[in-house]
C-alpha positions, 0 to 999 in steps of 0.5 A: 500500500502506497501512501500519498503525500496528503495522507502523510500530511494527515498523519503528520498533523495528527501526530503533532497534536498527539505530541502536544497532548502527551506533553500537556499531561501533568507530571504527577498524572503521567502513567507510572511505568518502568518504561518511562525511565528510558526517557531519552530513548522515548524522545528519540523514538517519538521524534524519529517518527516525526522526522519520517512523517515530515520527510515523507510529507514533502514533495521531492527531496533537495538540500533546501527541503532537508534543511527546512525539515530539520529546522522545523522539527528542531523548532517544534522540539524546542517549542514542545520543551518550552510548553512542558515548562508550564505544565505542573510536575513537568520540566524542560530539558536541553538533553530532551531537545538533544534526544529529540533532534537525534530522533529527527535525524534518524527519522528524516534519514529513514524517510529520505532512504525510503524515497530513494529506495522507492525511486529505484523500484 
């Protein structure tokens, strides 16, 4: 099944909303789980998905588009961390932003590779 750019965009904007909703959960109301002790790994996974969706939402790939993708995702990551600083029981962390940005690089790389792989078929 091949997804169109519009379907990727739908998933992208839905995913952005999910990220902000999860970021809005107060710290003391956040589900208690041992999984959340791997906070940075979760950030990498979360933003890898974002990087992939953004990359696949763009029509074609060029150096300028890749720069725009990375800068937009990096900005969203910083905005998300800033937003969390206003949520009771949550805090903002530069290390979280770093983990987010590593995830963006990974996801964008996978997205770009999938575009080139598709072209080879």
